Jmol script that loads the backbone (N, CA, C; Angstrom):
load data "model"
ATOM      1  N   MET A   1      89.394 110.368 129.190  1.00  0.00           N
ATOM      2  CA  MET A   1      88.340 111.082 128.499  1.00  0.00           C
ATOM      3  C   MET A   1      88.289 112.519 129.024  1.00  0.00           C
ATOM      4  N   LEU A   2      87.773 113.386 128.200  1.00  0.00           N
ATOM      5  CA  LEU A   2      87.683 114.786 128.577  1.00  0.00           C
ATOM      6  C   LEU A   2      86.699 114.974 129.712  1.00  0.00           C
ATOM      7  N   ASN A   3      87.028 115.915 130.599  1.00  0.00           N
ATOM      8  CA  ASN A   3      86.174 116.193 131.738  1.00  0.00           C
ATOM      9  C   ASN A   3      85.802 117.669 131.708  1.00  0.00           C
ATOM     10  N   TYR A   4      84.508 117.960 131.626  1.00  0.00           N
ATOM     11  CA  TYR A   4      84.031 119.329 131.591  1.00  0.00           C
ATOM     12  C   TYR A   4      83.218 119.596 132.846  1.00  0.00           C
ATOM     13  N   SER A   5      83.444 120.754 133.463  1.00  0.00           N
ATOM     14  CA  SER A   5      82.708 121.079 134.681  1.00  0.00           C
ATOM     15  C   SER A   5      81.235 121.318 134.377  1.00  0.00           C
ATOM     16  N   ASP A   6      80.931 121.887 133.239  1.00  0.00           N
ATOM     17  CA  ASP A   6      79.556 122.130 132.820  1.00  0.00           C
ATOM     18  C   ASP A   6      79.289 121.230 131.611  1.00  0.00           C
ATOM     19  N   PRO A   7      78.262 120.388 131.667  1.00  0.00           N
ATOM     20  CA  PRO A   7      77.991 119.495 130.534  1.00  0.00           C
ATOM     21  C   PRO A   7      77.827 120.239 129.211  1.00  0.00           C
ATOM     22  N   LEU A   8      77.328 121.454 129.273  1.00  0.00           N
ATOM     23  CA  LEU A   8      77.148 122.236 128.062  1.00  0.00           C
ATOM     24  C   LEU A   8      78.485 122.559 127.397  1.00  0.00           C
ATOM     25  N   ASP A   9      79.556 122.728 128.198  1.00  0.00           N
ATOM     26  CA  ASP A   9      80.879 122.964 127.622  1.00  0.00           C
ATOM     27  C   ASP A   9      81.275 121.812 126.713  1.00  0.00           C
ATOM     28  N   GLY A  10      81.038 120.594 127.177  1.00  0.00           N
ATOM     29  CA  GLY A  10      81.372 119.417 126.381  1.00  0.00           C
ATOM     30  C   GLY A  10      80.563 119.335 125.101  1.00  0.00           C
ATOM     31  N   VAL A  11      79.298 119.692 125.173  1.00  0.00           N
ATOM     32  CA  VAL A  11      78.443 119.654 123.992  1.00  0.00           C
ATOM     33  C   VAL A  11      78.968 120.628 122.938  1.00  0.00           C
ATOM     34  N   PHE A  12      79.270 121.856 123.360  1.00  0.00           N
ATOM     35  CA  PHE A  12      79.758 122.838 122.388  1.00  0.00           C
ATOM     36  C   PHE A  12      81.150 122.479 121.871  1.00  0.00           C
ATOM     37  N   LYS A  13      81.986 121.897 122.707  1.00  0.00           N
ATOM     38  CA  LYS A  13      83.296 121.423 122.256  1.00  0.00           C
ATOM     39  C   LYS A  13      83.109 120.346 121.189  1.00  0.00           C
ATOM     40  N   ALA A  14      82.200 119.416 121.445  1.00  0.00           N
ATOM     41  CA  ALA A  14      81.941 118.344 120.487  1.00  0.00           C
ATOM     42  C   ALA A  14      81.405 118.903 119.169  1.00  0.00           C
ATOM     43  N   LEU A  15      80.519 119.881 119.255  1.00  0.00           N
ATOM     44  CA  LEU A  15      79.927 120.468 118.054  1.00  0.00           C
ATOM     45  C   LEU A  15      80.922 121.323 117.276  1.00  0.00           C
ATOM     46  N   GLY A  16      82.033 121.663 117.903  1.00  0.00           N
ATOM     47  CA  GLY A  16      83.041 122.495 117.256  1.00  0.00           C
ATOM     48  C   GLY A  16      83.875 121.765 116.220  1.00  0.00           C
ATOM     49  N   ASP A  17      83.708 120.464 116.097  1.00  0.00           N
ATOM     50  CA  ASP A  17      84.503 119.680 115.151  1.00  0.00           C
ATOM     51  C   ASP A  17      83.622 119.230 113.981  1.00  0.00           C
ATOM     52  N   GLY A  18      84.083 119.470 112.778  1.00  0.00           N
ATOM     53  CA  GLY A  18      83.311 119.142 111.579  1.00  0.00           C
ATOM     54  C   GLY A  18      83.000 117.662 111.439  1.00  0.00           C
ATOM     55  N   ALA A  19      83.949 116.803 111.748  1.00  0.00           N
ATOM     56  CA  ALA A  19      83.710 115.359 111.627  1.00  0.00           C
ATOM     57  C   ALA A  19      82.626 114.922 112.602  1.00  0.00           C
ATOM     58  N   ARG A  20      82.656 115.465 113.810  1.00  0.00           N
ATOM     59  CA  ARG A  20      81.631 115.094 114.785  1.00  0.00           C
ATOM     60  C   ARG A  20      80.260 115.611 114.368  1.00  0.00           C
ATOM     61  N   ARG A  21      80.212 116.799 113.775  1.00  0.00           N
ATOM     62  CA  ARG A  21      78.921 117.308 113.276  1.00  0.00           C
ATOM     63  C   ARG A  21      78.404 116.407 112.151  1.00  0.00           C
ATOM     64  N   LYS A  22      79.295 115.916 111.285  1.00  0.00           N
ATOM     65  CA  LYS A  22      78.877 115.006 110.213  1.00  0.00           C
ATOM     66  C   LYS A  22      78.346 113.698 110.797  1.00  0.00           C
ATOM     67  N   ILE A  23      78.982 113.210 111.846  1.00  0.00           N
ATOM     68  CA  ILE A  23      78.508 111.991 112.507  1.00  0.00           C
ATOM     69  C   ILE A  23      77.109 112.219 113.064  1.00  0.00           C
ATOM     70  N   LEU A  24      76.912 113.342 113.730  1.00  0.00           N
ATOM     71  CA  LEU A  24      75.580 113.651 114.277  1.00  0.00           C
ATOM     72  C   LEU A  24      74.552 113.784 113.168  1.00  0.00           C
ATOM     73  N   GLU A  25      74.932 114.406 112.072  1.00  0.00           N
ATOM     74  CA  GLU A  25      74.023 114.551 110.924  1.00  0.00           C
ATOM     75  C   GLU A  25      73.627 113.173 110.405  1.00  0.00           C
ATOM     76  N   GLN A  26      74.603 112.288 110.278  1.00  0.00           N
ATOM     77  CA  GLN A  26      74.320 110.938 109.809  1.00  0.00           C
ATOM     78  C   GLN A  26      73.391 110.205 110.786  1.00  0.00           C
ATOM     79  N   LEU A  27      73.672 110.324 112.070  1.00  0.00           N
ATOM     80  CA  LEU A  27      72.858 109.637 113.067  1.00  0.00           C
ATOM     81  C   LEU A  27      71.467 110.249 113.203  1.00  0.00           C
ATOM     82  N   SER A  28      71.299 111.489 112.756  1.00  0.00           N
ATOM     83  CA  SER A  28      69.961 112.091 112.794  1.00  0.00           C
ATOM     84  C   SER A  28      69.022 111.391 111.811  1.00  0.00           C
ATOM     85  N   ARG A  29      69.602 110.653 110.865  1.00  0.00           N
ATOM     86  CA  ARG A  29      68.794 109.894 109.903  1.00  0.00           C
ATOM     87  C   ARG A  29      68.533 108.470 110.378  1.00  0.00           C
ATOM     88  N   GLY A  30      69.141 108.085 111.502  1.00  0.00           N
ATOM     89  CA  GLY A  30      68.892 106.756 112.047  1.00  0.00           C
ATOM     90  C   GLY A  30      70.150 106.115 112.598  1.00  0.00           C
ATOM     91  N   GLU A  31      69.947 105.021 113.283  1.00  0.00           N
ATOM     92  CA  GLU A  31      71.019 104.263 113.922  1.00  0.00           C
ATOM     93  C   GLU A  31      72.020 103.761 112.877  1.00  0.00           C
ATOM     94  N   ALA A  32      73.294 103.685 113.284  1.00  0.00           N
ATOM     95  CA  ALA A  32      74.335 103.209 112.366  1.00  0.00           C
ATOM     96  C   ALA A  32      75.453 102.542 113.150  1.00  0.00           C
ATOM     97  N   THR A  33      76.138 101.625 112.493  1.00  0.00           N
ATOM     98  CA  THR A  33      77.306 100.994 113.092  1.00  0.00           C
ATOM     99  C   THR A  33      78.505 101.916 112.919  1.00  0.00           C
ATOM    100  N   LEU A  34      79.562 101.663 113.669  1.00  0.00           N
ATOM    101  CA  LEU A  34      80.779 102.466 113.535  1.00  0.00           C
ATOM    102  C   LEU A  34      81.327 102.394 112.119  1.00  0.00           C
ATOM    103  N   SER A  35      81.322 101.209 111.524  1.00  0.00           N
ATOM    104  CA  SER A  35      81.853 101.089 110.165  1.00  0.00           C
ATOM    105  C   SER A  35      80.987 101.854 109.160  1.00  0.00           C
ATOM    106  N   ALA A  36      79.675 101.863 109.356  1.00  0.00           N
ATOM    107  CA  ALA A  36      78.795 102.638 108.475  1.00  0.00           C
ATOM    108  C   ALA A  36      79.025 104.134 108.654  1.00  0.00           C
ATOM    109  N   ILE A  37      79.315 104.543 109.881  1.00  0.00           N
ATOM    110  CA  ILE A  37      79.607 105.956 110.144  1.00  0.00           C
ATOM    111  C   ILE A  37      80.913 106.354 109.470  1.00  0.00           C
ATOM    112  N   ALA A  38      81.901 105.474 109.525  1.00  0.00           N
ATOM    113  CA  ALA A  38      83.232 105.780 108.981  1.00  0.00           C
ATOM    114  C   ALA A  38      83.230 105.889 107.467  1.00  0.00           C
ATOM    115  N   GLU A  39      82.399 105.111 106.798  1.00  0.00           N
ATOM    116  CA  GLU A  39      82.442 105.018 105.338  1.00  0.00           C
ATOM    117  C   GLU A  39      82.405 106.359 104.611  1.00  0.00           C
ATOM    118  N   PRO A  40      81.419 107.225 104.848  1.00  0.00           N
ATOM    119  CA  PRO A  40      81.389 108.485 104.088  1.00  0.00           C
ATOM    120  C   PRO A  40      82.383 109.541 104.595  1.00  0.00           C
ATOM    121  N   LEU A  41      82.973 109.323 105.743  1.00  0.00           N
ATOM    122  CA  LEU A  41      83.838 110.344 106.328  1.00  0.00           C
ATOM    123  C   LEU A  41      85.270 110.320 105.810  1.00  0.00           C
ATOM    124  N   GLU A  42      85.667 109.198 105.233  1.00  0.00           N
ATOM    125  CA  GLU A  42      87.031 109.045 104.737  1.00  0.00           C
ATOM    126  C   GLU A  42      88.058 109.255 105.845  1.00  0.00           C
ATOM    127  N   ILE A  43      87.734 108.764 107.049  1.00  0.00           N
ATOM    128  CA  ILE A  43      88.697 108.728 108.144  1.00  0.00           C
ATOM    129  C   ILE A  43      88.714 107.309 108.694  1.00  0.00           C
ATOM    130  N   SER A  44      89.737 107.001 109.439  1.00  0.00           N
ATOM    131  CA  SER A  44      89.897 105.631 109.929  1.00  0.00           C
ATOM    132  C   SER A  44      88.795 105.257 110.917  1.00  0.00           C
ATOM    133  N   LEU A  45      88.583 103.968 111.029  1.00  0.00           N
ATOM    134  CA  LEU A  45      87.619 103.456 111.997  1.00  0.00           C
ATOM    135  C   LEU A  45      88.038 103.837 113.410  1.00  0.00           C
ATOM    136  N   SER A  46      89.325 103.850 113.658  1.00  0.00           N
ATOM    137  CA  SER A  46      89.846 104.251 114.971  1.00  0.00           C
ATOM    138  C   SER A  46      89.489 105.706 115.281  1.00  0.00           C
ATOM    139  N   ALA A  47      89.641 106.579 114.289  1.00  0.00           N
ATOM    140  CA  ALA A  47      89.302 107.999 114.488  1.00  0.00           C
ATOM    141  C   ALA A  47      87.809 108.159 114.726  1.00  0.00           C
ATOM    142  N   VAL A  48      86.991 107.405 113.988  1.00  0.00           N
ATOM    143  CA  VAL A  48      85.543 107.461 114.187  1.00  0.00           C
ATOM    144  C   VAL A  48      85.207 107.000 115.598  1.00  0.00           C
ATOM    145  N   HIS A  49      85.866 105.939 116.033  1.00  0.00           N
ATOM    146  CA  HIS A  49      85.622 105.432 117.393  1.00  0.00           C
ATOM    147  C   HIS A  49      85.922 106.512 118.433  1.00  0.00           C
ATOM    148  N   GLN A  50      87.018 107.250 118.251  1.00  0.00           N
ATOM    149  CA  GLN A  50      87.371 108.319 119.193  1.00  0.00           C
ATOM    150  C   GLN A  50      86.334 109.440 119.170  1.00  0.00           C
ATOM    151  N   HIS A  51      85.912 109.833 117.975  1.00  0.00           N
ATOM    152  CA  HIS A  51      84.896 110.886 117.868  1.00  0.00           C
ATOM    153  C   HIS A  51      83.585 110.442 118.530  1.00  0.00           C
ATOM    154  N   VAL A  52      83.178 109.214 118.255  1.00  0.00           N
ATOM    155  CA  VAL A  52      81.927 108.702 118.824  1.00  0.00           C
ATOM    156  C   VAL A  52      82.040 108.598 120.343  1.00  0.00           C
ATOM    157  N   ALA A  53      83.214 108.198 120.841  1.00  0.00           N
ATOM    158  CA  ALA A  53      83.411 108.110 122.290  1.00  0.00           C
ATOM    159  C   ALA A  53      83.228 109.478 122.942  1.00  0.00           C
ATOM    160  N   LEU A  54      83.752 110.526 122.316  1.00  0.00           N
ATOM    161  CA  LEU A  54      83.574 111.871 122.864  1.00  0.00           C
ATOM    162  C   LEU A  54      82.107 112.279 122.802  1.00  0.00           C
ATOM    163  N   LEU A  55      81.455 112.013 121.671  1.00  0.00           N
ATOM    164  CA  LEU A  55      80.037 112.352 121.534  1.00  0.00           C
ATOM    165  C   LEU A  55      79.198 111.612 122.570  1.00  0.00           C
ATOM    166  N   GLU A  56      79.573 110.378 122.844  1.00  0.00           N
ATOM    167  CA  GLU A  56      78.859 109.603 123.856  1.00  0.00           C
ATOM    168  C   GLU A  56      79.124 110.163 125.251  1.00  0.00           C
ATOM    169  N   ALA A  57      80.360 110.563 125.516  1.00  0.00           N
ATOM    170  CA  ALA A  57      80.720 111.098 126.836  1.00  0.00           C
ATOM    171  C   ALA A  57      79.972 112.384 127.172  1.00  0.00           C
ATOM    172  N   VAL A  58      79.674 113.194 126.158  1.00  0.00           N
ATOM    173  CA  VAL A  58      78.974 114.461 126.418  1.00  0.00           C
ATOM    174  C   VAL A  58      77.464 114.332 126.244  1.00  0.00           C
ATOM    175  N   GLY A  59      76.986 113.118 125.972  1.00  0.00           N
ATOM    176  CA  GLY A  59      75.552 112.879 125.929  1.00  0.00           C
ATOM    177  C   GLY A  59      74.862 113.175 124.620  1.00  0.00           C
ATOM    178  N   LEU A  60      75.618 113.217 123.521  1.00  0.00           N
ATOM    179  CA  LEU A  60      75.002 113.466 122.221  1.00  0.00           C
ATOM    180  C   LEU A  60      74.706 112.181 121.451  1.00  0.00           C
ATOM    181  N   VAL A  61      75.374 111.100 121.840  1.00  0.00           N
ATOM    182  CA  VAL A  61      75.228 109.820 121.151  1.00  0.00           C
ATOM    183  C   VAL A  61      75.117 108.723 122.197  1.00  0.00           C
ATOM    184  N   ALA A  62      74.303 107.723 121.903  1.00  0.00           N
ATOM    185  CA  ALA A  62      74.214 106.527 122.739  1.00  0.00           C
ATOM    186  C   ALA A  62      74.615 105.336 121.874  1.00  0.00           C
ATOM    187  N   CYS A  63      75.460 104.472 122.418  1.00  0.00           N
ATOM    188  CA  CYS A  63      75.933 103.310 121.669  1.00  0.00           C
ATOM    189  C   CYS A  63      75.596 102.038 122.432  1.00  0.00           C
ATOM    190  N   GLU A  64      75.436 100.986 121.661  1.00  0.00           N
ATOM    191  CA  GLU A  64      75.096  99.688 122.242  1.00  0.00           C
ATOM    192  C   GLU A  64      75.801  98.614 121.424  1.00  0.00           C
ATOM    193  N   LYS A  65      76.454  97.694 122.113  1.00  0.00           N
ATOM    194  CA  LYS A  65      77.126  96.596 121.439  1.00  0.00           C
ATOM    195  C   LYS A  65      76.140  95.456 121.249  1.00  0.00           C
ATOM    196  N   ARG A  66      75.999  95.017 120.003  1.00  0.00           N
ATOM    197  CA  ARG A  66      75.149  93.878 119.663  1.00  0.00           C
ATOM    198  C   ARG A  66      75.990  92.905 118.859  1.00  0.00           C
ATOM    199  N   GLY A  67      76.292  91.799 119.463  1.00  0.00           N
ATOM    200  CA  GLY A  67      77.185  90.851 118.796  1.00  0.00           C
ATOM    201  C   GLY A  67      78.548  91.476 118.624  1.00  0.00           C
ATOM    202  N   ARG A  68      79.033  91.493 117.397  1.00  0.00           N
ATOM    203  CA  ARG A  68      80.354  92.057 117.124  1.00  0.00           C
ATOM    204  C   ARG A  68      80.294  93.514 116.694  1.00  0.00           C
ATOM    205  N   GLU A  69      79.113  94.026 116.532  1.00  0.00           N
ATOM    206  CA  GLU A  69      78.942  95.397 116.040  1.00  0.00           C
ATOM    207  C   GLU A  69      78.565  96.345 117.168  1.00  0.00           C
ATOM    208  N   ARG A  70      78.977  97.586 117.014  1.00  0.00           N
ATOM    209  CA  ARG A  70      78.597  98.646 117.940  1.00  0.00           C
ATOM    210  C   ARG A  70      77.647  99.575 117.200  1.00  0.00           C
ATOM    211  N   PHE A  71      76.414  99.663 117.669  1.00  0.00           N
ATOM    212  CA  PHE A  71      75.393 100.489 117.038  1.00  0.00           C
ATOM    213  C   PHE A  71      75.267 101.804 117.802  1.00  0.00           C
ATOM    214  N   CYS A  72      75.195 102.887 117.057  1.00  0.00           N
ATOM    215  CA  CYS A  72      75.115 104.217 117.661  1.00  0.00           C
ATOM    216  C   CYS A  72      73.847 104.915 117.177  1.00  0.00           C
ATOM    217  N   ARG A  73      73.308 105.749 118.065  1.00  0.00           N
ATOM    218  CA  ARG A  73      72.141 106.547 117.699  1.00  0.00           C
ATOM    219  C   ARG A  73      72.278 107.928 118.347  1.00  0.00           C
ATOM    220  N   LEU A  74      71.631 108.879 117.754  1.00  0.00           N
ATOM    221  CA  LEU A  74      71.622 110.243 118.267  1.00  0.00           C
ATOM    222  C   LEU A  74      70.856 110.281 119.582  1.00  0.00           C
ATOM    223  N   ASP A  75      71.387 111.000 120.546  1.00  0.00           N
ATOM    224  CA  ASP A  75      70.685 111.249 121.810  1.00  0.00           C
ATOM    225  C   ASP A  75      70.386 112.740 121.834  1.00  0.00           C
ATOM    226  N   ALA A  76      69.177 113.098 121.466  1.00  0.00           N
ATOM    227  CA  ALA A  76      68.810 114.502 121.276  1.00  0.00           C
ATOM    228  C   ALA A  76      68.805 115.314 122.565  1.00  0.00           C
ATOM    229  N   ARG A  77      68.869 114.648 123.721  1.00  0.00           N
ATOM    230  CA  ARG A  77      68.831 115.410 124.978  1.00  0.00           C
ATOM    231  C   ARG A  77      70.010 116.379 125.078  1.00  0.00           C
ATOM    232  N   GLY A  78      71.175 115.966 124.625  1.00  0.00           N
ATOM    233  CA  GLY A  78      72.334 116.864 124.642  1.00  0.00           C
ATOM    234  C   GLY A  78      72.125 118.065 123.742  1.00  0.00           C
ATOM    235  N   LEU A  79      71.536 117.823 122.586  1.00  0.00           N
ATOM    236  CA  LEU A  79      71.232 118.927 121.678  1.00  0.00           C
ATOM    237  C   LEU A  79      70.140 119.816 122.244  1.00  0.00           C
ATOM    238  N   ASP A  80      69.200 119.218 122.965  1.00  0.00           N
ATOM    239  CA  ASP A  80      68.132 120.005 123.592  1.00  0.00           C
ATOM    240  C   ASP A  80      68.709 120.992 124.604  1.00  0.00           C
ATOM    241  N   ARG A  81      69.720 120.557 125.362  1.00  0.00           N
ATOM    242  CA  ARG A  81      70.354 121.459 126.342  1.00  0.00           C
ATOM    243  C   ARG A  81      71.028 122.630 125.630  1.00  0.00           C
ATOM    244  N   ALA A  82      71.734 122.327 124.538  1.00  0.00           N
ATOM    245  CA  ALA A  82      72.399 123.391 123.773  1.00  0.00           C
ATOM    246  C   ALA A  82      71.364 124.325 123.160  1.00  0.00           C
ATOM    247  N   ASP A  83      70.299 123.756 122.625  1.00  0.00           N
ATOM    248  CA  ASP A  83      69.243 124.559 122.018  1.00  0.00           C
ATOM    249  C   ASP A  83      68.593 125.476 123.047  1.00  0.00           C
ATOM    250  N   ALA A  84      68.341 124.958 124.238  1.00  0.00           N
ATOM    251  CA  ALA A  84      67.738 125.782 125.299  1.00  0.00           C
ATOM    252  C   ALA A  84      68.654 126.945 125.662  1.00  0.00           C
ATOM    253  N   TRP A  85      69.957 126.689 125.733  1.00  0.00           N
ATOM    254  CA  TRP A  85      70.909 127.754 126.060  1.00  0.00           C
ATOM    255  C   TRP A  85      70.905 128.814 124.953  1.00  0.00           C
ATOM    256  N   ILE A  86      70.936 128.361 123.706  1.00  0.00           N
ATOM    257  CA  ILE A  86      70.947 129.293 122.571  1.00  0.00           C
ATOM    258  C   ILE A  86      69.654 130.106 122.537  1.00  0.00           C
ATOM    259  N   ARG A  87      68.506 129.440 122.741  1.00  0.00           N
ATOM    260  CA  ARG A  87      67.229 130.162 122.749  1.00  0.00           C
ATOM    261  C   ARG A  87      67.192 131.209 123.853  1.00  0.00           C
ATOM    262  N   GLY A  88      67.774 130.891 125.000  1.00  0.00           N
ATOM    263  CA  GLY A  88      67.839 131.859 126.095  1.00  0.00           C
ATOM    264  C   GLY A  88      68.641 133.092 125.707  1.00  0.00           C
ATOM    265  N   ARG A  89      69.767 132.887 125.028  1.00  0.00           N
ATOM    266  CA  ARG A  89      70.575 134.025 124.585  1.00  0.00           C
ATOM    267  C   ARG A  89      69.834 134.819 123.515  1.00  0.00           C
ATOM    268  N   ARG A  90      69.129 134.116 122.630  1.00  0.00           N
ATOM    269  CA  ARG A  90      68.378 134.802 121.578  1.00  0.00           C
ATOM    270  C   ARG A  90      67.297 135.685 122.188  1.00  0.00           C
ATOM    271  N   ARG A  91      66.553 135.146 123.172  1.00  0.00           N
ATOM    272  CA  ARG A  91      65.497 135.940 123.831  1.00  0.00           C
ATOM    273  C   ARG A  91      66.097 137.168 124.502  1.00  0.00           C
ATOM    274  N   LEU A  92      67.232 136.990 125.172  1.00  0.00           N
ATOM    275  CA  LEU A  92      67.895 138.097 125.839  1.00  0.00           C
ATOM    276  C   LEU A  92      68.207 139.217 124.843  1.00  0.00           C
ATOM    277  N   TRP A  93      68.810 138.850 123.702  1.00  0.00           N
ATOM    278  CA  TRP A  93      69.177 139.870 122.731  1.00  0.00           C
ATOM    279  C   TRP A  93      67.968 140.441 122.002  1.00  0.00           C
ATOM    280  N   GLU A  94      66.962 139.629 121.766  1.00  0.00           N
ATOM    281  CA  GLU A  94      65.745 140.171 121.160  1.00  0.00           C
ATOM    282  C   GLU A  94      65.103 141.200 122.087  1.00  0.00           C
ATOM    283  N   ASN A  95      65.075 140.928 123.387  1.00  0.00           N
ATOM    284  CA  ASN A  95      64.532 141.882 124.360  1.00  0.00           C
ATOM    285  C   ASN A  95      65.365 143.154 124.407  1.00  0.00           C
ATOM    286  N   ARG A  96      66.677 143.001 124.384  1.00  0.00           N
ATOM    287  CA  ARG A  96      67.544 144.184 124.396  1.00  0.00           C
ATOM    288  C   ARG A  96      67.361 145.021 123.144  1.00  0.00           C
ATOM    289  N   LEU A  97      67.264 144.364 121.995  1.00  0.00           N
ATOM    290  CA  LEU A  97      67.086 145.104 120.744  1.00  0.00           C
ATOM    291  C   LEU A  97      65.710 145.763 120.689  1.00  0.00           C
ATOM    292  N   ALA A  98      64.701 145.097 121.226  1.00  0.00           N
ATOM    293  CA  ALA A  98      63.363 145.708 121.273  1.00  0.00           C
ATOM    294  C   ALA A  98      63.381 146.946 122.169  1.00  0.00           C
ATOM    295  N   ALA A  99      64.086 146.852 123.294  1.00  0.00           N
ATOM    296  CA  ALA A  99      64.190 148.004 124.192  1.00  0.00           C
ATOM    297  C   ALA A  99      64.938 149.146 123.503  1.00  0.00           C
ATOM    298  N   LEU A 100      65.990 148.829 122.775  1.00  0.00           N
ATOM    299  CA  LEU A 100      66.735 149.849 122.039  1.00  0.00           C
ATOM    300  C   LEU A 100      65.857 150.473 120.964  1.00  0.00           C
ATOM    301  N   ASP A 101      65.100 149.641 120.264  1.00  0.00           N
ATOM    302  CA  ASP A 101      64.200 150.143 119.234  1.00  0.00           C
ATOM    303  C   ASP A 101      63.182 151.111 119.842  1.00  0.00           C
ATOM    304  N   GLY A 102      62.620 150.739 120.987  1.00  0.00           N
ATOM    305  CA  GLY A 102      61.661 151.616 121.666  1.00  0.00           C
ATOM    306  C   GLY A 102      62.304 152.924 122.087  1.00  0.00           C
ATOM    307  N   TYR A 103      63.503 152.848 122.620  1.00  0.00           N
ATOM    308  CA  TYR A 103      64.239 154.044 123.043  1.00  0.00           C
ATOM    309  C   TYR A 103      64.492 154.957 121.847  1.00  0.00           C
ATOM    310  N   LEU A 104      64.960 154.393 120.746  1.00  0.00           N
ATOM    311  CA  LEU A 104      65.256 155.196 119.562  1.00  0.00           C
ATOM    312  C   LEU A 104      63.978 155.822 118.975  1.00  0.00           C
ATOM    313  N   ALA A 105      62.880 155.066 119.015  1.00  0.00           N
ATOM    314  CA  ALA A 105      61.604 155.625 118.534  1.00  0.00           C
ATOM    315  C   ALA A 105      61.167 156.800 119.401  1.00  0.00           C
ATOM    316  N   ARG A 106      61.322 156.671 120.727  1.00  0.00           N
ATOM    317  CA  ARG A 106      60.958 157.783 121.636  1.00  0.00           C
ATOM    318  C   ARG A 106      61.879 158.974 121.387  1.00  0.00           C
ATOM    319  N   GLU A 107      63.134 158.759 121.189  1.00  0.00           N
ATOM    320  CA  GLU A 107      64.087 159.839 120.924  1.00  0.00           C
ATOM    321  C   GLU A 107      63.739 160.562 119.623  1.00  0.00           C
ATOM    322  N   LYS A 108      63.379 159.774 118.619  1.00  0.00           N
ATOM    323  CA  LYS A 108      63.028 160.364 117.321  1.00  0.00           C
ATOM    324  C   LYS A 108      61.764 161.234 117.445  1.00  0.00           C
ATOM    325  N   ARG A 109      60.779 160.772 118.216  1.00  0.00           N
ATOM    326  CA  ARG A 109      59.552 161.552 118.402  1.00  0.00           C
ATOM    327  C   ARG A 109      59.839 162.815 119.215  1.00  0.00           C
ATOM    328  N   GLY A 110      60.815 162.745 120.096  1.00  0.00           N
ATOM    329  CA  GLY A 110      61.119 163.880 120.958  1.00  0.00           C
ATOM    330  C   GLY A 110      61.865 164.997 120.250  1.00  0.00           C
ATOM    331  N   ARG A 111      62.350 164.779 119.078  1.00  0.00           N
ATOM    332  CA  ARG A 111      63.100 165.819 118.346  1.00  0.00           C
ATOM    333  C   ARG A 111      62.225 166.767 117.630  1.00  0.00           C
TER     334      ARG A 111
END
end "model"
wireframe off; spacefill off
backbone 0.3
color backbone group
């Protein structure tokens, strides 16, 4: 399995694949079996299993075996970490742009 030094690296790597984003979108509507996940994706059950294994490894999905079926659900904590990182970058740039706006306004008044 993939090994990332920073858990956030794994989350963004996982989100970088369209099939994995579709799986997360599906699981955001509720728990599903691997076969139910595979159905709308038009990829093999084996490929879905690999995608889900990666999503589980980076903390975006939690799976549980019940009888012969493997049930998966979204684990929002991984998305929360990514969201917190993105919000931090957004605040940083909003502050920088506000400072630039203030600087430009002062320059304009000074002319």
